[in-house]
Every structure is written in structure tokens, then in C-alpha cells.
mmCIF file of the N, C-alpha and C atoms, coordinates in Angstrom:
data_MODEL
# 
_entry.id   MODEL 
# 
loop_
_atom_site.group_PDB 
_atom_site.id 
_atom_site.type_symbol 
_atom_site.label_atom_id 
_atom_site.label_alt_id 
_atom_site.label_comp_id 
_atom_site.label_asym_id 
_atom_site.label_entity_id 
_atom_site.label_seq_id 
_atom_site.pdbx_PDB_ins_code 
_atom_site.Cartn_x 
_atom_site.Cartn_y 
_atom_site.Cartn_z 
_atom_site.occupancy 
_atom_site.B_iso_or_equiv 
_atom_site.pdbx_formal_charge 
_atom_site.auth_seq_id 
_atom_site.auth_comp_id 
_atom_site.auth_asym_id 
_atom_site.auth_atom_id 
_atom_site.pdbx_PDB_model_num 
ATOM 1   N N  . MET A 1 1  ? 123.385 47.003  179.071 1.00 0.00 ? 1  MET A N  1 
ATOM 2   C CA . MET A 1 1  ? 123.923 48.124  179.953 1.00 0.00 ? 1  MET A CA 1 
ATOM 3   C C  . MET A 1 1  ? 125.979 47.401  180.126 1.00 0.00 ? 1  MET A C  1 
ATOM 4   N N  . ARG A 1 2  ? 125.829 46.516  180.354 1.00 0.00 ? 2  ARG A N  1 
ATOM 5   C CA . ARG A 1 2  ? 127.422 46.212  180.658 1.00 0.00 ? 2  ARG A CA 1 
ATOM 6   C C  . ARG A 1 2  ? 127.872 46.043  179.692 1.00 0.00 ? 2  ARG A C  1 
ATOM 7   N N  . PRO A 1 3  ? 127.650 45.925  178.311 1.00 0.00 ? 3  PRO A N  1 
ATOM 8   C CA . PRO A 1 3  ? 128.815 46.110  177.499 1.00 0.00 ? 3  PRO A CA 1 
ATOM 9   C C  . PRO A 1 3  ? 129.110 48.068  176.950 1.00 0.00 ? 3  PRO A C  1 
ATOM 10  N N  . HIS A 1 4  ? 127.925 48.686  177.081 1.00 0.00 ? 4  HIS A N  1 
ATOM 11  C CA . HIS A 1 4  ? 128.161 49.765  177.174 1.00 0.00 ? 4  HIS A CA 1 
ATOM 12  C C  . HIS A 1 4  ? 129.123 50.582  177.663 1.00 0.00 ? 4  HIS A C  1 
ATOM 13  N N  . ILE A 1 5  ? 128.897 49.968  178.987 1.00 0.00 ? 5  ILE A N  1 
ATOM 14  C CA . ILE A 1 5  ? 130.264 50.245  180.248 1.00 0.00 ? 5  ILE A CA 1 
ATOM 15  C C  . ILE A 1 5  ? 131.262 50.022  179.439 1.00 0.00 ? 5  ILE A C  1 
ATOM 16  N N  . LEU A 1 6  ? 131.707 48.771  179.204 1.00 0.00 ? 6  LEU A N  1 
ATOM 17  C CA . LEU A 1 6  ? 133.070 48.559  178.550 1.00 0.00 ? 6  LEU A CA 1 
ATOM 18  C C  . LEU A 1 6  ? 133.509 48.917  177.393 1.00 0.00 ? 6  LEU A C  1 
ATOM 19  N N  . LEU A 1 7  ? 132.580 49.324  176.640 1.00 0.00 ? 7  LEU A N  1 
ATOM 20  C CA . LEU A 1 7  ? 133.189 49.778  175.496 1.00 0.00 ? 7  LEU A CA 1 
ATOM 21  C C  . LEU A 1 7  ? 133.221 51.633  175.762 1.00 0.00 ? 7  LEU A C  1 
ATOM 22  N N  . LEU A 1 8  ? 132.817 52.125  176.542 1.00 0.00 ? 8  LEU A N  1 
ATOM 23  C CA . LEU A 1 8  ? 132.890 53.424  176.959 1.00 0.00 ? 8  LEU A CA 1 
ATOM 24  C C  . LEU A 1 8  ? 134.186 53.660  177.797 1.00 0.00 ? 8  LEU A C  1 
ATOM 25  N N  . ALA A 1 9  ? 134.748 52.678  178.590 1.00 0.00 ? 9  ALA A N  1 
ATOM 26  C CA . ALA A 1 9  ? 135.989 52.123  178.986 1.00 0.00 ? 9  ALA A CA 1 
ATOM 27  C C  . ALA A 1 9  ? 136.737 52.525  178.466 1.00 0.00 ? 9  ALA A C  1 
ATOM 28  N N  . CYS A 1 10 ? 137.180 51.692  177.096 1.00 0.00 ? 10 CYS A N  1 
ATOM 29  C CA . CYS A 1 10 ? 138.164 51.269  176.195 1.00 0.00 ? 10 CYS A CA 1 
ATOM 30  C C  . CYS A 1 10 ? 138.063 52.151  175.102 1.00 0.00 ? 10 CYS A C  1 
ATOM 31  N N  . ALA A 1 11 ? 137.300 52.839  174.730 1.00 0.00 ? 11 ALA A N  1 
ATOM 32  C CA . ALA A 1 11 ? 137.109 54.933  174.469 1.00 0.00 ? 11 ALA A CA 1 
ATOM 33  C C  . ALA A 1 11 ? 138.098 55.380  174.844 1.00 0.00 ? 11 ALA A C  1 
ATOM 34  N N  . LEU A 1 12 ? 138.031 55.594  176.656 1.00 0.00 ? 12 LEU A N  1 
ATOM 35  C CA . LEU A 1 12 ? 138.095 56.147  177.038 1.00 0.00 ? 12 LEU A CA 1 
ATOM 36  C C  . LEU A 1 12 ? 140.235 56.376  177.799 1.00 0.00 ? 12 LEU A C  1 
ATOM 37  N N  . VAL A 1 13 ? 140.189 55.000  177.508 1.00 0.00 ? 13 VAL A N  1 
ATOM 38  C CA . VAL A 1 13 ? 142.123 54.485  177.186 1.00 0.00 ? 13 VAL A CA 1 
ATOM 39  C C  . VAL A 1 13 ? 142.400 54.587  176.383 1.00 0.00 ? 13 VAL A C  1 
ATOM 40  N N  . LEU A 1 14 ? 141.590 54.686  174.918 1.00 0.00 ? 14 LEU A N  1 
ATOM 41  C CA . LEU A 1 14 ? 142.177 55.207  173.972 1.00 0.00 ? 14 LEU A CA 1 
ATOM 42  C C  . LEU A 1 14 ? 143.034 56.331  173.498 1.00 0.00 ? 14 LEU A C  1 
ATOM 43  N N  . VAL A 1 15 ? 141.603 56.863  174.676 1.00 0.00 ? 15 VAL A N  1 
ATOM 44  C CA . VAL A 1 15 ? 141.832 58.636  174.206 1.00 0.00 ? 15 VAL A CA 1 
ATOM 45  C C  . VAL A 1 15 ? 143.010 59.072  175.086 1.00 0.00 ? 15 VAL A C  1 
ATOM 46  N N  . ALA A 1 16 ? 143.093 58.457  176.366 1.00 0.00 ? 16 ALA A N  1 
ATOM 47  C CA . ALA A 1 16 ? 144.013 58.965  177.429 1.00 0.00 ? 16 ALA A CA 1 
ATOM 48  C C  . ALA A 1 16 ? 145.713 59.180  176.263 1.00 0.00 ? 16 ALA A C  1 
ATOM 49  N N  . CYS A 1 17 ? 145.662 57.312  175.468 1.00 0.00 ? 17 CYS A N  1 
ATOM 50  C CA . CYS A 1 17 ? 146.629 57.005  174.942 1.00 0.00 ? 17 CYS A CA 1 
ATOM 51  C C  . CYS A 1 17 ? 147.372 58.085  173.846 1.00 0.00 ? 17 CYS A C  1 
ATOM 52  N N  . GLY A 1 18 ? 146.493 58.548  173.462 1.00 0.00 ? 18 GLY A N  1 
ATOM 53  C CA . GLY A 1 18 ? 146.604 59.695  172.426 1.00 0.00 ? 18 GLY A CA 1 
ATOM 54  C C  . GLY A 1 18 ? 147.092 60.799  172.481 1.00 0.00 ? 18 GLY A C  1 
ATOM 55  N N  . ASP A 1 19 ? 147.161 61.273  173.547 1.00 0.00 ? 19 ASP A N  1 
ATOM 56  C CA . ASP A 1 19 ? 148.161 62.311  174.250 1.00 0.00 ? 19 ASP A CA 1 
ATOM 57  C C  . ASP A 1 19 ? 149.358 62.808  173.657 1.00 0.00 ? 19 ASP A C  1 
ATOM 58  N N  . ALA A 1 20 ? 149.525 64.389  172.644 1.00 0.00 ? 20 ALA A N  1 
ATOM 59  C CA . ALA A 1 20 ? 150.560 64.649  172.088 1.00 0.00 ? 20 ALA A CA 1 
ATOM 60  C C  . ALA A 1 20 ? 152.098 64.824  173.163 1.00 0.00 ? 20 ALA A C  1 
ATOM 61  N N  . ASP A 1 21 ? 153.004 64.559  173.007 1.00 0.00 ? 21 ASP A N  1 
ATOM 62  C CA . ASP A 1 21 ? 153.618 65.256  173.600 1.00 0.00 ? 21 ASP A CA 1 
ATOM 63  C C  . ASP A 1 21 ? 154.154 66.648  173.998 1.00 0.00 ? 21 ASP A C  1 
ATOM 64  N N  . GLN A 1 22 ? 154.576 67.325  175.001 1.00 0.00 ? 22 GLN A N  1 
ATOM 65  C CA . GLN A 1 22 ? 153.922 68.872  175.186 1.00 0.00 ? 22 GLN A CA 1 
ATOM 66  C C  . GLN A 1 22 ? 155.437 69.287  175.915 1.00 0.00 ? 22 GLN A C  1 
ATOM 67  N N  . THR A 1 23 ? 156.870 68.539  175.184 1.00 0.00 ? 23 THR A N  1 
ATOM 68  C CA . THR A 1 23 ? 158.114 69.091  175.708 1.00 0.00 ? 23 THR A CA 1 
ATOM 69  C C  . THR A 1 23 ? 158.663 69.881  174.563 1.00 0.00 ? 23 THR A C  1 
ATOM 70  N N  . ALA A 1 24 ? 159.508 70.992  174.824 1.00 0.00 ? 24 ALA A N  1 
ATOM 71  C CA . ALA A 1 24 ? 159.788 71.893  173.799 1.00 0.00 ? 24 ALA A CA 1 
ATOM 72  C C  . ALA A 1 24 ? 160.980 71.339  173.075 1.00 0.00 ? 24 ALA A C  1 
ATOM 73  N N  . LYS A 1 25 ? 160.366 71.480  171.778 1.00 0.00 ? 25 LYS A N  1 
ATOM 74  C CA . LYS A 1 25 ? 161.050 71.140  170.295 1.00 0.00 ? 25 LYS A CA 1 
ATOM 75  C C  . LYS A 1 25 ? 162.715 71.697  170.676 1.00 0.00 ? 25 LYS A C  1 
ATOM 76  N N  . ALA A 1 26 ? 163.176 71.204  169.719 1.00 0.00 ? 26 ALA A N  1 
ATOM 77  C CA . ALA A 1 26 ? 165.000 71.809  169.801 1.00 0.00 ? 26 ALA A CA 1 
ATOM 78  C C  . ALA A 1 26 ? 165.137 72.679  168.941 1.00 0.00 ? 26 ALA A C  1 
ATOM 79  N N  . ALA A 1 27 ? 163.733 73.319  168.095 1.00 0.00 ? 27 ALA A N  1 
ATOM 80  C CA . ALA A 1 27 ? 163.982 74.408  167.211 1.00 0.00 ? 27 ALA A CA 1 
ATOM 81  C C  . ALA A 1 27 ? 163.551 75.649  168.149 1.00 0.00 ? 27 ALA A C  1 
ATOM 82  N N  . TYR A 1 28 ? 162.899 75.407  168.689 1.00 0.00 ? 28 TYR A N  1 
ATOM 83  C CA . TYR A 1 28 ? 162.542 76.702  169.857 1.00 0.00 ? 28 TYR A CA 1 
ATOM 84  C C  . TYR A 1 28 ? 163.060 76.851  170.571 1.00 0.00 ? 28 TYR A C  1 
ATOM 85  N N  . LYS A 1 29 ? 163.961 75.941  171.337 1.00 0.00 ? 29 LYS A N  1 
ATOM 86  C CA . LYS A 1 29 ? 164.574 76.450  172.441 1.00 0.00 ? 29 LYS A CA 1 
ATOM 87  C C  . LYS A 1 29 ? 166.173 76.379  172.392 1.00 0.00 ? 29 LYS A C  1 
ATOM 88  N N  . LYS A 1 30 ? 167.126 77.185  171.892 1.00 0.00 ? 30 LYS A N  1 
ATOM 89  C CA . LYS A 1 30 ? 167.883 77.388  172.170 1.00 0.00 ? 30 LYS A CA 1 
ATOM 90  C C  . LYS A 1 30 ? 168.601 78.423  172.819 1.00 0.00 ? 30 LYS A C  1 
ATOM 91  N N  . SER A 1 31 ? 168.880 77.513  174.201 1.00 0.00 ? 31 SER A N  1 
ATOM 92  C CA . SER A 1 31 ? 169.810 78.131  174.995 1.00 0.00 ? 31 SER A CA 1 
ATOM 93  C C  . SER A 1 31 ? 171.439 78.197  175.260 1.00 0.00 ? 31 SER A C  1 
ATOM 94  N N  . ASP A 1 32 ? 172.174 77.678  174.017 1.00 0.00 ? 32 ASP A N  1 
ATOM 95  C CA . ASP A 1 32 ? 173.126 77.669  173.946 1.00 0.00 ? 32 ASP A CA 1 
ATOM 96  C C  . ASP A 1 32 ? 173.524 79.053  173.542 1.00 0.00 ? 32 ASP A C  1 
ATOM 97  N N  . THR A 1 33 ? 173.032 79.609  172.961 1.00 0.00 ? 33 THR A N  1 
ATOM 98  C CA . THR A 1 33 ? 173.460 80.974  171.995 1.00 0.00 ? 33 THR A CA 1 
ATOM 99  C C  . THR A 1 33 ? 173.092 82.618  173.013 1.00 0.00 ? 33 THR A C  1 
ATOM 100 N N  . PRO A 1 34 ? 173.879 83.348  173.419 1.00 0.00 ? 34 PRO A N  1 
ATOM 101 C CA . PRO A 1 34 ? 173.835 84.227  174.531 1.00 0.00 ? 34 PRO A CA 1 
ATOM 102 C C  . PRO A 1 34 ? 172.170 85.432  173.765 1.00 0.00 ? 34 PRO A C  1 
ATOM 103 N N  . ALA A 1 35 ? 171.615 86.032  174.838 1.00 0.00 ? 35 ALA A N  1 
ATOM 104 C CA . ALA A 1 35 ? 170.489 86.564  174.452 1.00 0.00 ? 35 ALA A CA 1 
ATOM 105 C C  . ALA A 1 35 ? 170.615 87.897  173.167 1.00 0.00 ? 35 ALA A C  1 
ATOM 106 N N  . TRP A 1 36 ? 172.232 88.431  173.593 1.00 0.00 ? 36 TRP A N  1 
ATOM 107 C CA . TRP A 1 36 ? 171.213 89.320  172.915 1.00 0.00 ? 36 TRP A CA 1 
ATOM 108 C C  . TRP A 1 36 ? 172.594 88.627  171.155 1.00 0.00 ? 36 TRP A C  1 
ATOM 109 N N  . GLN A 1 37 ? 172.350 87.510  170.648 1.00 0.00 ? 37 GLN A N  1 
ATOM 110 C CA . GLN A 1 37 ? 172.298 86.996  169.405 1.00 0.00 ? 37 GLN A CA 1 
ATOM 111 C C  . GLN A 1 37 ? 171.110 86.659  168.674 1.00 0.00 ? 37 GLN A C  1 
ATOM 112 N N  . GLY A 1 38 ? 170.232 87.052  168.932 1.00 0.00 ? 38 GLY A N  1 
ATOM 113 C CA . GLY A 1 38 ? 168.992 86.833  168.756 1.00 0.00 ? 38 GLY A CA 1 
ATOM 114 C C  . GLY A 1 38 ? 168.681 86.794  167.151 1.00 0.00 ? 38 GLY A C  1 
ATOM 115 N N  . ALA A 1 39 ? 167.450 86.729  167.057 1.00 0.00 ? 39 ALA A N  1 
ATOM 116 C CA . ALA A 1 39 ? 167.417 86.202  165.521 1.00 0.00 ? 39 ALA A CA 1 
ATOM 117 C C  . ALA A 1 39 ? 166.712 87.939  164.836 1.00 0.00 ? 39 ALA A C  1 
ATOM 118 N N  . ALA A 1 40 ? 166.499 87.983  163.200 1.00 0.00 ? 40 ALA A N  1 
ATOM 119 C CA . ALA A 1 40 ? 166.248 89.590  163.065 1.00 0.00 ? 40 ALA A CA 1 
ATOM 120 C C  . ALA A 1 40 ? 164.295 89.196  162.718 1.00 0.00 ? 40 ALA A C  1 
ATOM 121 N N  . ASN A 1 41 ? 163.763 90.128  163.645 1.00 0.00 ? 41 ASN A N  1 
ATOM 122 C CA . ASN A 1 41 ? 162.857 89.764  163.326 1.00 0.00 ? 41 ASN A CA 1 
ATOM 123 C C  . ASN A 1 41 ? 161.823 90.905  163.216 1.00 0.00 ? 41 ASN A C  1 
ATOM 124 N N  . PRO A 1 42 ? 160.539 91.351  162.374 1.00 0.00 ? 42 PRO A N  1 
ATOM 125 C CA . PRO A 1 42 ? 159.703 92.367  162.358 1.00 0.00 ? 42 PRO A CA 1 
ATOM 126 C C  . PRO A 1 42 ? 159.371 92.924  163.479 1.00 0.00 ? 42 PRO A C  1 
ATOM 127 N N  . TYR A 1 43 ? 159.578 92.368  164.925 1.00 0.00 ? 43 TYR A N  1 
ATOM 128 C CA . TYR A 1 43 ? 159.169 92.801  166.293 1.00 0.00 ? 43 TYR A CA 1 
ATOM 129 C C  . TYR A 1 43 ? 160.012 93.163  167.223 1.00 0.00 ? 43 TYR A C  1 
ATOM 130 N N  . GLY A 1 44 ? 161.461 92.952  166.450 1.00 0.00 ? 44 GLY A N  1 
ATOM 131 C CA . GLY A 1 44 ? 162.520 94.057  166.930 1.00 0.00 ? 44 GLY A CA 1 
ATOM 132 C C  . GLY A 1 44 ? 162.820 94.787  166.888 1.00 0.00 ? 44 GLY A C  1 
ATOM 133 N N  . VAL A 1 45 ? 163.433 95.935  167.408 1.00 0.00 ? 45 VAL A N  1 
ATOM 134 C CA . VAL A 1 45 ? 163.706 97.387  167.825 1.00 0.00 ? 45 VAL A CA 1 
ATOM 135 C C  . VAL A 1 45 ? 164.661 97.765  166.390 1.00 0.00 ? 45 VAL A C  1 
ATOM 136 N N  . ALA A 1 46 ? 164.480 98.944  166.209 1.00 0.00 ? 46 ALA A N  1 
ATOM 137 C CA . ALA A 1 46 ? 165.234 99.552  164.922 1.00 0.00 ? 46 ALA A CA 1 
ATOM 138 C C  . ALA A 1 46 ? 166.358 99.677  164.926 1.00 0.00 ? 46 ALA A C  1 
ATOM 139 N N  . ASP A 1 47 ? 166.759 100.056 166.258 1.00 0.00 ? 47 ASP A N  1 
ATOM 140 C CA . ASP A 1 47 ? 168.036 100.578 166.308 1.00 0.00 ? 47 ASP A CA 1 
ATOM 141 C C  . ASP A 1 47 ? 168.960 99.343  166.837 1.00 0.00 ? 47 ASP A C  1 
ATOM 142 N N  . TRP A 1 48 ? 168.715 98.134  167.054 1.00 0.00 ? 48 TRP A N  1 
ATOM 143 C CA . TRP A 1 48 ? 169.018 97.010  167.501 1.00 0.00 ? 48 TRP A CA 1 
ATOM 144 C C  . TRP A 1 48 ? 169.174 95.888  166.173 1.00 0.00 ? 48 TRP A C  1 
ATOM 145 N N  . LYS A 1 49 ? 170.719 95.440  166.042 1.00 0.00 ? 49 LYS A N  1 
ATOM 146 C CA . LYS A 1 49 ? 171.037 94.225  164.661 1.00 0.00 ? 49 LYS A CA 1 
ATOM 147 C C  . LYS A 1 49 ? 170.962 92.929  165.823 1.00 0.00 ? 49 LYS A C  1 
ATOM 148 N N  . PRO A 1 50 ? 171.025 91.906  165.304 1.00 0.00 ? 50 PRO A N  1 
ATOM 149 C CA . PRO A 1 50 ? 171.360 90.692  166.089 1.00 0.00 ? 50 PRO A CA 1 
ATOM 150 C C  . PRO A 1 50 ? 173.071 90.670  166.062 1.00 0.00 ? 50 PRO A C  1 
ATOM 151 N N  . SER A 1 51 ? 173.485 90.271  166.921 1.00 0.00 ? 51 SER A N  1 
ATOM 152 C CA . SER A 1 51 ? 175.059 89.906  167.413 1.00 0.00 ? 51 SER A CA 1 
ATOM 153 C C  . SER A 1 51 ? 175.593 91.295  167.889 1.00 0.00 ? 51 SER A C  1 
ATOM 154 N N  . ASP A 1 52 ? 175.178 92.666  167.909 1.00 0.00 ? 52 ASP A N  1 
ATOM 155 C CA . ASP A 1 52 ? 175.524 93.421  168.015 1.00 0.00 ? 52 ASP A CA 1 
ATOM 156 C C  . ASP A 1 52 ? 175.088 93.888  169.886 1.00 0.00 ? 52 ASP A C  1 
ATOM 157 N N  . ARG A 1 53 ? 176.019 93.579  170.637 1.00 0.00 ? 53 ARG A N  1 
ATOM 158 C CA . ARG A 1 53 ? 175.938 93.851  172.205 1.00 0.00 ? 53 ARG A CA 1 
ATOM 159 C C  . ARG A 1 53 ? 176.018 94.753  172.504 1.00 0.00 ? 53 ARG A C  1 
ATOM 160 N N  . ALA A 1 54 ? 176.673 95.325  172.244 1.00 0.00 ? 54 ALA A N  1 
ATOM 161 C CA . ALA A 1 54 ? 176.544 97.114  173.065 1.00 0.00 ? 54 ALA A CA 1 
ATOM 162 C C  . ALA A 1 54 ? 175.307 97.628  172.699 1.00 0.00 ? 54 ALA A C  1 
ATOM 163 N N  . ALA A 1 55 ? 174.802 97.144  171.263 1.00 0.00 ? 55 ALA A N  1 
ATOM 164 C CA . ALA A 1 55 ? 173.846 97.979  170.951 1.00 0.00 ? 55 ALA A CA 1 
ATOM 165 C C  . ALA A 1 55 ? 171.993 97.495  171.688 1.00 0.00 ? 55 ALA A C  1 
ATOM 166 N N  . TRP A 1 56 ? 172.456 95.720  172.272 1.00 0.00 ? 56 TRP A N  1 
ATOM 167 C CA . TRP A 1 56 ? 171.464 95.290  172.907 1.00 0.00 ? 56 TRP A CA 1 
ATOM 168 C C  . TRP A 1 56 ? 171.540 95.348  174.557 1.00 0.00 ? 56 TRP A C  1 
ATOM 169 N N  . GLU A 1 57 ? 173.000 96.121  174.863 1.00 0.00 ? 57 GLU A N  1 
ATOM 170 C CA . GLU A 1 57 ? 172.850 95.743  176.412 1.00 0.00 ? 57 GLU A CA 1 
ATOM 171 C C  . GLU A 1 57 ? 172.107 97.931  176.197 1.00 0.00 ? 57 GLU A C  1 
ATOM 172 N N  . GLN A 1 58 ? 172.299 98.777  175.666 1.00 0.00 ? 58 GLN A N  1 
ATOM 173 C CA . GLN A 1 58 ? 171.963 100.111 175.481 1.00 0.00 ? 58 GLN A CA 1 
ATOM 174 C C  . GLN A 1 58 ? 170.443 100.111 175.499 1.00 0.00 ? 58 GLN A C  1 
ATOM 175 N N  . GLN A 1 59 ? 169.878 99.235  174.743 1.00 0.00 ? 59 GLN A N  1 
ATOM 176 C CA . GLN A 1 59 ? 168.651 99.056  174.658 1.00 0.00 ? 59 GLN A CA 1 
ATOM 177 C C  . GLN A 1 59 ? 167.690 98.471  175.918 1.00 0.00 ? 59 GLN A C  1 
ATOM 178 N N  . LEU A 1 60 ? 168.675 97.837  176.446 1.00 0.00 ? 60 LEU A N  1 
ATOM 179 C CA . LEU A 1 60 ? 167.698 96.956  177.044 1.00 0.00 ? 60 LEU A CA 1 
ATOM 180 C C  . LEU A 1 60 ? 168.080 98.050  179.232 1.00 0.00 ? 60 LEU A C  1 
ATOM 181 N N  . ARG A 1 61 ? 168.897 99.137  179.080 1.00 0.00 ? 61 ARG A N  1 
ATOM 182 C CA . ARG A 1 61 ? 169.016 99.920  179.871 1.00 0.00 ? 61 ARG A CA 1 
ATOM 183 C C  . ARG A 1 61 ? 168.514 101.519 179.321 1.00 0.00 ? 61 ARG A C  1 
ATOM 184 N N  . ARG A 1 62 ? 167.862 101.681 178.421 1.00 0.00 ? 62 ARG A N  1 
ATOM 185 C CA . ARG A 1 62 ? 166.943 102.505 177.848 1.00 0.00 ? 62 ARG A CA 1 
ATOM 186 C C  . ARG A 1 62 ? 165.525 101.851 178.234 1.00 0.00 ? 62 ARG A C  1 
ATOM 187 N N  . ARG A 1 63 ? 165.015 100.902 178.040 1.00 0.00 ? 63 ARG A N  1 
ATOM 188 C CA . ARG A 1 63 ? 163.716 99.998  178.757 1.00 0.00 ? 63 ARG A CA 1 
ATOM 189 C C  . ARG A 1 63 ? 163.662 100.208 179.672 1.00 0.00 ? 63 ARG A C  1 
ATOM 190 N N  . ALA A 1 64 ? 164.703 100.062 180.746 1.00 0.00 ? 64 ALA A N  1 
ATOM 191 C CA . ALA A 1 64 ? 164.547 99.484  182.367 1.00 0.00 ? 64 ALA A CA 1 
ATOM 192 C C  . ALA A 1 64 ? 164.292 101.388 182.579 1.00 0.00 ? 64 ALA A C  1 
ATOM 193 N N  . ALA A 1 65 ? 165.069 102.011 181.955 1.00 0.00 ? 65 ALA A N  1 
ATOM 194 C CA . ALA A 1 65 ? 165.005 103.576 182.743 1.00 0.00 ? 65 ALA A CA 1 
ATOM 195 C C  . ALA A 1 65 ? 163.536 104.013 181.878 1.00 0.00 ? 65 ALA A C  1 
ATOM 196 N N  . GLY A 1 66 ? 163.045 103.727 181.233 1.00 0.00 ? 66 GLY A N  1 
ATOM 197 C CA . GLY A 1 66 ? 161.199 103.825 180.768 1.00 0.00 ? 66 GLY A CA 1 
ATOM 198 C C  . GLY A 1 66 ? 160.492 103.179 181.635 1.00 0.00 ? 66 GLY A C  1 
ATOM 199 N N  . GLN A 1 67 ? 160.934 102.215 182.691 1.00 0.00 ? 67 GLN A N  1 
ATOM 200 C CA . GLN A 1 67 ? 159.702 101.976 183.416 1.00 0.00 ? 67 GLN A CA 1 
ATOM 201 C C  . GLN A 1 67 ? 160.110 102.069 184.808 1.00 0.00 ? 67 GLN A C  1 
ATOM 202 N N  . ASP A 1 68 ? 161.395 102.712 185.458 1.00 0.00 ? 68 ASP A N  1 
ATOM 203 C CA . ASP A 1 68 ? 161.282 103.267 186.154 1.00 0.00 ? 68 ASP A CA 1 
ATOM 204 C C  . ASP A 1 68 ? 160.445 104.883 186.487 1.00 0.00 ? 68 ASP A C  1 
ATOM 205 N N  . GLU A 1 69 ? 159.686 104.643 187.896 1.00 0.00 ? 69 GLU A N  1 
ATOM 206 C CA . GLU A 1 69 ? 158.418 105.513 188.046 1.00 0.00 ? 69 GLU A CA 1 
ATOM 207 C C  . GLU A 1 69 ? 158.872 106.648 188.047 1.00 0.00 ? 69 GLU A C  1 
ATOM 208 N N  . TYR A 1 70 ? 160.013 106.732 188.949 1.00 0.00 ? 70 TYR A N  1 
ATOM 209 C CA . TYR A 1 70 ? 161.180 108.126 189.331 1.00 0.00 ? 70 TYR A CA 1 
ATOM 210 C C  . TYR A 1 70 ? 161.291 109.327 188.390 1.00 0.00 ? 70 TYR A C  1 
ATOM 211 N N  . SER A 1 71 ? 161.755 108.612 187.548 1.00 0.00 ? 71 SER A N  1 
ATOM 212 C CA . SER A 1 71 ? 162.548 109.688 186.073 1.00 0.00 ? 71 SER A CA 1 
ATOM 213 C C  . SER A 1 71 ? 161.454 109.220 185.460 1.00 0.00 ? 71 SER A C  1 
ATOM 214 N N  . ARG A 1 72 ? 160.583 108.783 185.306 1.00 0.00 ? 72 ARG A N  1 
ATOM 215 C CA . ARG A 1 72 ? 158.897 109.173 184.614 1.00 0.00 ? 72 ARG A CA 1 
ATOM 216 C C  . ARG A 1 72 ? 158.884 110.749 185.360 1.00 0.00 ? 72 ARG A C  1 
ATOM 217 N N  . VAL A 1 73 ? 158.381 110.550 186.378 1.00 0.00 ? 73 VAL A N  1 
ATOM 218 C CA . VAL A 1 73 ? 157.682 111.052 187.418 1.00 0.00 ? 73 VAL A CA 1 
ATOM 219 C C  . VAL A 1 73 ? 158.466 112.835 187.242 1.00 0.00 ? 73 VAL A C  1 
ATOM 220 N N  . ASN A 1 74 ? 159.163 113.045 187.630 1.00 0.00 ? 74 ASN A N  1 
ATOM 221 C CA . ASN A 1 74 ? 159.913 113.539 188.053 1.00 0.00 ? 74 ASN A CA 1 
ATOM 222 C C  . ASN A 1 74 ? 161.194 114.181 186.773 1.00 0.00 ? 74 ASN A C  1 
# 
């Protein structure tokens, strides 16, 4: 019975040491670029292009106006 407990304890220690690192990877974390210089992807808005700050700000205003309950109802 005692060797089984020792073997189980060793197995648990080895499993605990095998945990992968969960920090943000440098490829995904790009805090040094402004938000309006985002990458082009198929999920973006059609009238916005990366590096176009004025269009990005206009899109944010349009999106915020669509979420305003008072302007949607009245």
C-alpha cells in the first residue's frame, strides 16, 4: 500500500511541474502601436482601412451612436 502512495505522489509532482507558461506571447501583445493602426482582417469594417485614423475615429463615433438607447428610440 505504501509504495502505491509514494508512486502516486511522485506522479502528481511530475504533473504539476509540466504546466505550460501562460503569459502573453510577444507576437500577440503589441501595445506599442496605436489602436487605429490595426491589422487588416476579414472581420474589420468595410469602410475602414488600417492606418486611417480619421476613418477609425468616425467608425467609433458611429458605433457609439448605435449603442445610445436615447438616439435609437427617439
